[in-house]
C-alpha positions as CSV (number, residue, x, y, z in Angstrom):
1,X,24.3,33.4,-4.3
2,X,26.7,33.3,-1.3
3,X,27.5,36.5,1.0
4,X,31.5,35.3,0.2
5,X,30.8,36.8,-3.4
6,X,30.4,40.0,-1.7
7,X,34.1,39.9,0.1
8,X,36.4,42.3,-1.9
9,X,39.8,42.7,-0.8
10,X,40.1,46.6,-0.8
11,X,43.6,48.3,-1.3
12,X,44.7,50.9,1.5
13,X,44.4,54.6,-0.3
14,X,47.7,55.3,1.9
15,X,49.7,52.8,-0.5
16,X,48.3,54.5,-3.7
17,X,50.5,57.3,-5.4
18,X,49.1,60.0,-7.2
19,X,49.3,58.7,-10.8
20,X,47.8,55.8,-9.4
21,X,45.2,56.9,-7.3
22,X,42.7,57.8,-10.2
23,X,43.1,54.5,-12.0
24,X,42.6,52.5,-8.9
25,X,39.6,54.3,-7.5
26,X,38.2,53.9,-10.9
27,X,38.6,50.4,-10.5
28,X,37.0,50.5,-6.9
29,X,34.0,52.5,-8.9
30,X,33.7,49.2,-11.3
31,X,34.1,47.0,-8.1
32,X,31.3,48.6,-6.6
33,X,29.2,48.1,-9.7
34,X,30.2,44.4,-9.7
35,X,29.0,44.5,-5.7
36,X,25.7,46.0,-6.8
37,X,25.5,43.6,-9.7
38,X,26.0,40.4,-7.1
39,X,23.9,42.1,-4.7
40,X,20.8,41.9,-7.4
41,X,22.1,38.6,-8.1
42,X,21.3,37.7,-4.4
43,X,18.3,39.4,-4.6
44,X,16.9,37.8,-7.1
45,X,17.8,34.5,-5.6
46,X,16.2,35.3,-2.9
47,X,12.9,36.3,-4.7
48,X,13.0,33.4,-6.6
49,X,13.2,31.0,-3.5
50,X,10.3,33.3,-2.1
51,X,8.2,32.5,-5.5
52,X,8.8,29.0,-5.0
53,X,7.7,28.9,-1.6
54,X,4.6,30.9,-2.9
55,X,3.8,28.4,-5.4
56,X,4.3,25.6,-3.1
57,X,2.2,26.8,-0.7
58,X,-0.8,27.8,-3.1
59,X,-0.7,24.5,-4.6
60,X,-0.7,22.9,-1.0
61,X,-3.7,25.1,0.1
62,X,-5.7,24.2,-2.9
63,X,-4.5,20.4,-2.2
64,X,-5.4,20.6,1.9
65,X,-8.8,22.6,1.6
66,X,-10.0,19.7,-0.7
67,X,-8.5,16.8,1.0
68,X,-10.2,17.6,4.5
69,X,-13.3,18.3,3.3
70,X,-13.4,14.2,3.2
71,X,-10.2,13.0,4.6
72,X,-10.9,9.3,4.5
73,X,-12.2,9.2,0.7
74,X,-9.3,11.3,-0.3
75,X,-6.9,9.2,1.4
76,X,-9.0,6.2,-0.2
77,X,-7.1,6.9,-3.4
78,X,-4.2,4.8,-3.8
79,X,-2.1,7.8,-5.4
80,X,-3.1,10.5,-3.0
81,X,-1.9,8.3,-0.3
82,X,1.6,7.8,-1.5
83,X,2.0,11.2,-2.7
84,X,1.0,12.1,0.9
85,X,3.8,10.1,2.1
86,X,6.1,11.4,-0.5
87,X,5.3,14.9,0.1
88,X,5.8,15.1,3.6
89,X,8.9,12.8,3.9
90,X,10.8,14.1,1.1
91,X,9.5,17.4,-0.4
92,X,8.8,19.1,2.8
93,X,12.5,18.3,3.4
94,X,13.5,19.7,0.6
95,X,11.4,23.0,1.3
96,X,13.1,23.1,4.9
97,X,16.3,23.3,3.1
98,X,15.4,25.9,1.0
99,X,13.9,27.8,3.7
100,X,16.8,27.4,6.0
101,X,19.1,29.8,3.9
102,X,16.3,32.7,4.7
103,X,16.7,32.4,8.4
104,X,13.2,32.2,8.9
105,X,13.3,31.4,12.4
106,X,9.4,31.2,13.3
107,X,8.7,28.7,10.1
108,X,11.9,26.5,10.7
109,X,11.3,26.1,14.3
110,X,7.9,25.0,13.8
111,X,8.7,22.9,11.0
112,X,11.0,21.2,12.9
113,X,8.7,20.6,16.0
114,X,6.3,19.1,13.4
115,X,8.5,16.7,11.5
116,X,8.6,14.4,14.4
117,X,5.2,13.5,13.5
118,X,5.8,12.9,9.8
119,X,6.0,9.5,8.0
120,X,9.6,8.6,7.7
121,X,11.6,6.3,4.9
122,X,10.0,3.4,5.9
123,X,6.5,4.6,5.7
124,X,7.0,6.0,2.2
125,X,8.5,2.7,0.9
126,X,5.3,1.0,2.5
127,X,3.2,3.1,0.8
128,X,5.1,2.8,-2.8
129,X,5.0,-1.1,-1.9
130,X,1.0,-0.6,-1.7
131,X,0.9,0.7,-5.0
132,X,2.8,-2.0,-6.5
133,X,0.7,-4.5,-4.5
134,X,-2.4,-3.3,-5.9
135,X,-0.9,-3.1,-9.2
136,X,-0.3,-7.1,-9.5
137,X,-3.7,-8.0,-7.6
138,X,-5.9,-6.1,-9.8
139,X,-3.8,-5.9,-12.9
140,X,-3.6,-2.4,-13.3
141,X,-1.0,-0.6,-15.8
142,X,1.1,1.9,-14.7
143,X,-0.6,4.6,-16.7
144,X,-3.7,3.6,-14.9
145,X,-2.3,4.5,-11.6
146,X,-0.3,7.4,-12.4
147,X,-2.8,9.4,-14.1
148,X,-5.3,8.2,-10.9
149,X,-7.8,6.8,-13.7
150,X,-9.3,4.7,-10.5
151,X,-12.7,4.5,-9.7
152,X,-13.0,7.4,-7.3
153,X,-15.0,10.7,-7.4
154,X,-12.4,13.1,-5.8
155,X,-10.1,15.2,-7.8
156,X,-7.4,13.4,-9.7
157,X,-3.6,14.4,-9.0
158,X,-1.6,12.7,-11.5
159,X,1.8,11.0,-10.3
160,X,5.1,13.0,-11.6
161,X,8.1,11.7,-13.1
162,X,9.9,12.0,-10.0
163,X,7.0,9.9,-8.1
164,X,7.2,7.4,-11.0
165,X,11.1,7.3,-10.5
166,X,10.9,7.0,-6.5
167,X,8.4,3.9,-7.1
168,X,11.1,2.3,-9.6
169,X,14.0,3.0,-7.1
170,X,12.1,1.3,-4.4
171,X,11.6,-1.7,-6.3
172,X,15.1,-1.6,-7.4
173,X,16.5,-1.9,-3.8
174,X,14.4,-5.0,-2.9
175,X,16.2,-6.2,-6.0
176,X,12.4,-6.5,-7.5
177,X,13.3,-5.9,-11.2
178,X,10.1,-6.5,-12.6
179,X,8.6,-3.3,-11.0
180,X,11.7,-1.2,-11.5
181,X,11.0,-2.0,-15.1
182,X,7.2,-0.9,-15.2
183,X,7.8,2.2,-13.2
184,X,11.1,3.3,-14.9
185,X,9.6,2.9,-18.0
186,X,6.2,5.2,-17.0
187,X,8.8,7.7,-16.0
188,X,10.5,7.6,-19.2
189,X,7.1,8.1,-21.4
190,X,6.3,11.0,-19.1
191,X,9.4,12.6,-19.8
192,X,9.2,11.5,-23.5
193,X,5.8,12.9,-23.5
194,X,7.3,16.6,-22.4
195,X,6.8,16.6,-18.5
196,X,9.4,18.7,-17.2
197,X,11.6,17.0,-14.2
198,X,14.7,17.1,-12.0
199,X,15.2,13.7,-13.0
200,X,17.3,13.3,-16.2
201,X,17.0,10.5,-18.6
202,X,20.4,9.4,-18.4
203,X,19.7,8.1,-14.8
204,X,16.1,6.5,-15.6
205,X,17.8,5.0,-18.7
206,X,20.4,3.5,-16.5
207,X,18.1,1.9,-14.4
208,X,16.0,0.4,-17.1
209,X,18.4,-1.3,-19.0
210,X,20.1,-2.7,-16.2
211,X,16.4,-3.8,-14.7
212,X,15.2,-5.3,-18.3
213,X,19.0,-7.0,-18.3
214,X,18.3,-8.7,-15.1
215,X,15.0,-10.4,-16.3
216,X,17.0,-12.0,-19.3
217,X,16.0,-9.5,-21.9
218,X,19.4,-8.8,-23.7
219,X,18.6,-7.1,-26.8
220,X,16.1,-4.7,-24.9
221,X,18.7,-4.0,-22.4
222,X,21.2,-3.2,-25.3
223,X,18.5,-0.6,-26.9
224,X,18.2,1.5,-24.4
225,X,21.7,1.3,-23.2
226,X,22.5,2.8,-26.8
227,X,19.6,5.2,-26.2
228,X,21.6,6.3,-23.3
229,X,24.9,6.6,-24.6
230,X,23.3,8.7,-27.3
231,X,22.7,11.3,-24.7
232,X,26.1,10.8,-22.7
233,X,28.6,9.1,-24.8
234,X,31.2,9.4,-21.6
235,X,28.6,7.3,-19.2
236,X,31.4,4.8,-17.9
237,X,29.0,2.0,-16.7
238,X,26.8,2.5,-19.8
239,X,30.1,1.7,-21.9
240,X,31.0,-1.2,-19.9
241,X,27.4,-2.5,-20.3
242,X,27.3,-2.1,-23.9
243,X,30.4,-4.3,-24.6
244,X,29.2,-6.8,-22.2
245,X,25.7,-6.9,-23.4
246,X,26.9,-7.3,-27.0
247,X,29.3,-9.9,-26.1
248,X,26.5,-12.1,-24.4
249,X,24.1,-11.7,-27.1
250,X,26.7,-12.4,-29.8
251,X,27.2,-16.0,-27.6
252,X,23.7,-16.3,-27.5
253,X,22.9,-16.2,-31.1
254,X,25.8,-18.5,-31.9
255,X,24.4,-21.0,-29.3
256,X,20.9,-20.5,-31.1
257,X,22.4,-20.9,-34.8
258,X,23.8,-24.1,-33.5
259,X,21.0,-25.6,-32.0
260,X,18.7,-28.3,-33.9
261,X,14.6,-27.6,-34.2
262,X,13.9,-29.6,-31.2
263,X,16.4,-27.8,-29.2
264,X,15.0,-24.9,-30.4
265,X,11.5,-25.6,-29.4
266,X,12.6,-26.4,-26.1
267,X,14.2,-22.9,-25.6
268,X,11.0,-21.2,-27.1
269,X,8.9,-22.8,-24.4
270,X,11.3,-22.1,-21.6
271,X,11.1,-18.6,-22.6
272,X,7.2,-18.3,-22.5
273,X,7.4,-20.1,-19.1
274,X,9.9,-17.9,-18.1
275,X,7.8,-14.7,-19.3
276,X,4.5,-16.1,-17.8
277,X,6.3,-16.2,-14.2
278,X,7.9,-12.5,-14.8
279,X,6.5,-10.2,-12.0
280,X,5.9,-12.9,-9.6
281,X,7.2,-12.0,-6.3
282,X,9.8,-14.0,-4.7
283,X,7.6,-15.1,-1.7
284,X,5.1,-16.2,-4.5
285,X,2.3,-18.6,-2.7
286,X,0.9,-21.6,-4.8
287,X,-2.7,-19.9,-3.9
288,X,-1.7,-16.5,-4.7
289,X,-3.3,-16.4,-8.4
290,X,-6.6,-17.8,-7.2
291,X,-6.6,-15.4,-4.1
292,X,-5.7,-12.8,-6.7
293,X,-8.6,-14.1,-9.3
294,X,-11.2,-13.9,-6.4
295,X,-10.0,-10.6,-5.4
296,X,-11.0,-9.2,-8.9
297,X,-14.5,-10.9,-9.2
298,X,-13.0,-13.9,-11.1
299,X,-12.5,-17.2,-10.3
300,X,-14.9,-20.2,-9.0
301,X,-18.5,-19.8,-9.5
302,X,-21.4,-21.6,-7.8
303,X,-23.6,-23.8,-9.9
304,X,-27.0,-23.3,-10.7
305,X,-28.3,-26.4,-8.8
306,X,-26.3,-25.1,-5.5
307,X,-27.4,-21.5,-5.8
308,X,-31.2,-22.7,-5.6
309,X,-30.4,-23.8,-2.2
310,X,-29.1,-20.3,-1.4
311,X,-31.8,-17.9,0.4
312,X,-32.3,-14.8,2.1
313,X,-34.9,-14.9,4.8
314,X,-36.1,-13.0,8.0
315,X,-34.8,-14.9,11.3
316,X,-36.2,-14.9,14.9
317,X,-33.1,-17.1,16.2
318,X,-35.1,-19.7,17.3
319,X,-38.1,-17.6,18.4
320,X,-35.3,-15.4,20.4
321,X,-37.9,-13.0,22.3
322,X,-35.5,-9.7,20.9
323,X,-36.2,-10.9,17.8
324,X,-39.8,-12.5,17.4
325,X,-41.4,-9.1,16.4
326,X,-38.1,-7.7,14.7
327,X,-36.5,-10.6,13.1
328,X,-32.9,-10.1,11.6
329,X,-32.3,-10.2,7.7
330,X,-30.2,-13.2,6.9
331,X,-28.8,-14.3,3.6
332,X,-26.9,-17.5,2.7
333,X,-23.6,-16.4,0.8
334,X,-22.0,-19.9,0.5
335,X,-22.9,-23.4,1.3
336,X,-20.1,-25.2,2.3
337,X,-18.4,-23.8,4.6
338,X,-21.8,-22.1,5.6
339,X,-21.1,-18.6,5.2
340,X,-24.2,-16.2,6.6
341,X,-24.7,-12.6,6.3
342,X,-26.5,-10.7,8.7
343,X,-28.0,-7.2,7.1
344,X,-28.4,-4.0,9.5
345,X,-26.5,-5.3,12.2
346,X,-24.8,-2.3,13.3
347,X,-26.5,1.6,12.9
348,X,-24.4,4.4,11.8
349,X,-24.2,5.6,15.1
350,X,-22.8,2.5,16.7
351,X,-20.1,2.2,14.0
352,X,-19.0,5.9,14.5
353,X,-18.7,5.3,18.2
354,X,-16.7,2.1,17.8
355,X,-14.2,3.7,15.4
356,X,-14.2,7.0,18.0
357,X,-13.2,4.3,20.5
358,X,-10.8,2.6,18.3
359,X,-9.0,5.1,16.7
360,X,-6.6,6.5,19.3
361,X,-5.4,2.8,20.2
362,X,-4.8,1.7,16.4
363,X,-1.5,-0.2,16.1
364,X,-0.2,-2.5,13.6
365,X,-2.0,-5.6,13.4
366,X,-0.1,-8.9,14.3
367,X,-0.3,-12.7,13.7
368,X,0.9,-15.7,15.6
369,X,3.9,-17.1,14.7
370,X,3.3,-20.9,13.3
371,X,6.6,-22.1,14.4
372,X,7.0,-20.0,18.3
373,X,3.2,-18.8,18.7
374,X,4.7,-15.7,19.5
375,X,2.7,-12.4,17.9
376,X,4.4,-10.5,15.6
377,X,3.9,-8.3,12.3
378,X,4.0,-9.5,9.2
379,X,4.2,-8.3,5.4
380,X,1.1,-10.5,4.5
381,X,-1.3,-8.5,7.3
382,X,-1.2,-4.6,6.3
383,X,-3.9,-3.2,8.8
384,X,-4.2,-1.6,12.1
385,X,-6.2,-2.8,15.1
386,X,-7.6,-2.2,18.4
387,X,-9.4,-4.3,21.1
388,X,-12.2,-3.1,22.7
389,X,-13.8,-4.7,26.3
390,X,-17.6,-4.7,26.9
391,X,-17.1,-2.5,30.3
392,X,-15.8,0.5,28.7
393,X,-18.6,1.5,26.8
394,X,-22.4,0.4,26.6
395,X,-22.2,0.2,22.8
396,X,-19.5,-2.6,23.0
397,X,-21.5,-4.6,25.3
398,X,-24.5,-4.1,23.4
399,X,-23.0,-5.5,20.1
400,X,-21.3,-8.4,22.3
401,X,-25.0,-9.4,23.6
402,X,-26.3,-9.2,20.1
403,X,-23.6,-11.2,18.6
404,X,-24.8,-13.8,21.4
405,X,-28.2,-13.3,20.7
406,X,-28.1,-13.8,17.0
407,X,-25.4,-16.7,16.9
408,X,-26.5,-18.6,20.0
409,X,-23.0,-18.7,21.2
410,X,-21.8,-17.9,24.9
411,X,-19.8,-14.4,24.1
412,X,-18.2,-14.7,27.8
413,X,-15.2,-17.4,26.5
414,X,-14.8,-15.2,23.4
415,X,-11.9,-12.7,22.6
416,X,-12.7,-9.0,22.9
417,X,-14.1,-7.0,19.9
418,X,-10.9,-6.3,17.5
419,X,-11.5,-3.4,15.2
420,X,-9.6,-3.1,12.3
421,X,-8.9,-0.7,9.7
422,X,-7.5,-1.4,6.4
423,X,-6.1,1.8,4.4
424,X,-5.2,1.9,0.8
425,X,-3.3,-1.8,-0.1
426,X,-4.1,-2.8,3.5
427,X,-4.6,-6.7,3.3
428,X,-4.2,-10.0,5.1
429,X,-3.3,-12.9,3.1
430,X,-4.7,-16.5,2.9
431,X,-4.8,-17.7,7.0
432,X,-6.8,-19.7,9.3
433,X,-8.8,-18.4,11.9
434,X,-8.4,-21.3,14.1
435,X,-5.2,-22.9,15.5
436,X,-3.6,-26.0,13.9
437,X,-2.6,-29.0,15.7
438,X,0.8,-28.8,14.0
439,X,1.2,-25.2,15.6
440,X,1.9,-23.9,19.1
441,X,-1.4,-23.6,20.9
442,X,-1.8,-19.5,20.4
443,X,-5.0,-19.5,22.8
444,X,-3.4,-21.5,25.5
445,X,-3.1,-18.6,28.0
446,X,-6.7,-17.8,27.5
447,X,-7.6,-21.4,28.5
448,X,-11.0,-21.1,26.6
449,X,-9.8,-23.7,23.7
450,X,-9.7,-22.9,19.9
451,X,-11.6,-20.5,18.0
452,X,-15.1,-22.3,17.1
453,X,-16.5,-19.5,15.1
454,X,-15.9,-16.0,13.5
455,X,-18.0,-13.1,13.4
456,X,-17.1,-10.3,11.2
457,X,-19.0,-7.0,10.9
458,X,-18.3,-4.7,8.2
459,X,-18.2,-0.9,9.6
460,X,-17.9,0.6,5.8
461,X,-18.7,0.2,2.3
462,X,-15.5,0.1,0.1
463,X,-15.7,1.5,-3.4
464,X,-13.0,-1.0,-5.2
465,X,-11.7,-3.8,-3.6
466,X,-11.3,-5.3,0.0
467,X,-13.5,-8.4,-0.5
468,X,-13.5,-11.4,1.9
469,X,-12.3,-14.4,-0.2
470,X,-12.1,-18.1,0.8
471,X,-9.4,-19.5,-1.5
472,X,-10.3,-23.2,-1.1
473,X,-13.9,-22.9,-2.0
474,X,-13.6,-19.8,-4.3
475,X,-16.4,-17.8,-2.2
476,X,-16.0,-13.9,-2.4
477,X,-17.9,-11.8,0.1
478,X,-18.0,-8.1,-0.4
479,X,-18.0,-5.5,2.2
480,X,-21.5,-3.8,2.7
481,X,-21.6,-1.3,5.6
482,X,-23.8,-2.6,8.8
483,X,-23.7,-6.2,7.9
484,X,-22.2,-8.9,9.2
485,X,-21.0,-12.4,8.1
486,X,-20.4,-15.7,10.4
487,X,-19.0,-19.0,10.1
488,X,-17.8,-21.7,12.3
489,X,-14.3,-22.4,11.9
490,X,-14.4,-25.8,13.5
491,X,-16.7,-29.0,13.1
492,X,-19.0,-29.8,15.9
493,X,-16.4,-32.6,16.7
494,X,-14.1,-30.0,17.5
495,X,-11.9,-30.6,14.2
496,X,-10.8,-27.8,12.3
497,X,-12.6,-26.8,9.1
498,X,-10.0,-26.3,6.6
499,X,-12.4,-24.9,3.7
500,X,-12.4,-21.8,6.1
501,X,-9.3,-20.7,4.9
502,X,-9.8,-16.7,3.9
503,X,-8.1,-13.7,3.1
504,X,-8.7,-9.8,3.3
505,X,-8.1,-8.5,-0.5
506,X,-6.1,-5.4,-0.8
507,X,-8.3,-2.0,-0.6
508,X,-8.0,-0.6,-4.1
509,X,-10.1,2.5,-3.4
510,X,-11.5,3.8,-0.1
511,X,-11.0,3.2,3.6
512,X,-11.9,-0.7,5.0
513,X,-13.3,-0.7,8.5
514,X,-14.1,-4.3,10.1
515,X,-14.6,-5.6,13.5
516,X,-14.0,-9.2,14.7
517,X,-15.6,-11.2,17.2
518,X,-14.1,-14.8,17.8
519,X,-15.9,-17.2,19.8
520,X,-13.7,-20.1,21.7
521,X,-15.0,-23.6,22.2
522,X,-15.4,-23.4,25.8
523,X,-18.8,-22.5,27.0
524,X,-20.3,-23.8,23.8
525,X,-20.6,-27.2,25.2
526,X,-24.5,-27.1,25.5
527,X,-25.2,-24.8,22.9
528,X,-23.2,-26.2,19.8
529,X,-23.1,-30.1,20.8
530,X,-20.3,-32.3,19.6
531,X,-21.0,-35.1,17.3
532,X,-19.8,-38.8,16.8
533,X,-18.5,-37.4,13.1
534,X,-15.4,-35.7,13.2
535,X,-16.4,-34.0,9.6
536,X,-19.7,-32.6,10.9
């Protein structure tokens, strides 16, 4: 209620006649009564606002208490991560607008200061796209995500109609009508199920009908448009769409009626093919299907004969003094290319120290542009990384030495230890670790040659998702805390091994920490001798 309601034009008593004074004063009594009523309305409105703030605070108090008991585990759930982004970017802003009316200077001042650290629209959009990426990769339906029915032990906080609508809107802004349809349909289902929402059904139906039309499904688009008009018969755009859809459908039916049997079969086949392709992103990669199958644990399986040649063993690394009495646990993960896993490589205390050193420096990970050679961020690498040098802490130096002792490769010409964190939806799509001949030399400034080998340490377990998959050969290596995997990127001849093309699958539930050590060619001349056969 505005204070303007409390302004009344009062007539001067001097202007009242004796006959009129009594009547005029009576009017003033009623005016005062109206003022009191307005004042009560104002108080009631303020109490309602305060009640809203109290409910919000109580809900957030419970949520924060639960979340801070295990922050990484809580944020490992993709719905929790998305809702945190949405809450801080959108809902706290709405609360700020509400509280601003009360002149609560202390709270507003604090909120304004803290707001500079809040996520922005880009962050919220990124979290939404991460959810959609998980949805595609792991073939999750919208109900599973919205209800929070994922393999996680933490309390489930379902998505609201507003949350689903927000996801649909973000997809719509990218002309991603497939995901727009899915999330608007989920919002509609929840509304139909009786959930209260500030988003009205007409708006949802408007988005839904148009996104379906954009995917070529005229009949369904028409059905949703008719449903919209039952709720709002004067909706200008829907009325226009109704006429257009009916015209297009009549035209389509006329063409189909005139078709022969052969044309009908061709059209049906084209419809099926279009349906199969529905939902693929515009930047669809030919190998993405295989990549996603491997991420789900599907795809190529090794033959029994090949499996019989895979072993677990204790290795002393050619009688290395450190490992004669305490050999390392070695497991064959794949044969071609040879991928070896070493178990119990890092202790929990070493892992925590590495994470402690890396956390303050984590920045969005970059890739080398294959055309320019310049380092830049990319949509297909979603992680944060930091680089640790050997001299800054004994633990880092010890890890580097351990890698040299086990692999037999010189780490003096290797890159610094890279630490990477993949949150929910974090991934790195198929790529090579080595530089190809047709690309600018990304490692020229280092003067140490190409990346001869990769040493990848898993510093956390991942409840679901997060595998390292090799798309050309069908290998999938799953994270196991404290273990490391090793493979050569180059043949002994120095030629690149293209079968090492690999990817980091999106993290579905949890938080994935890894560290990488890339060894280079220089310094390995007598440790891994060159052969005369370029395929060896």
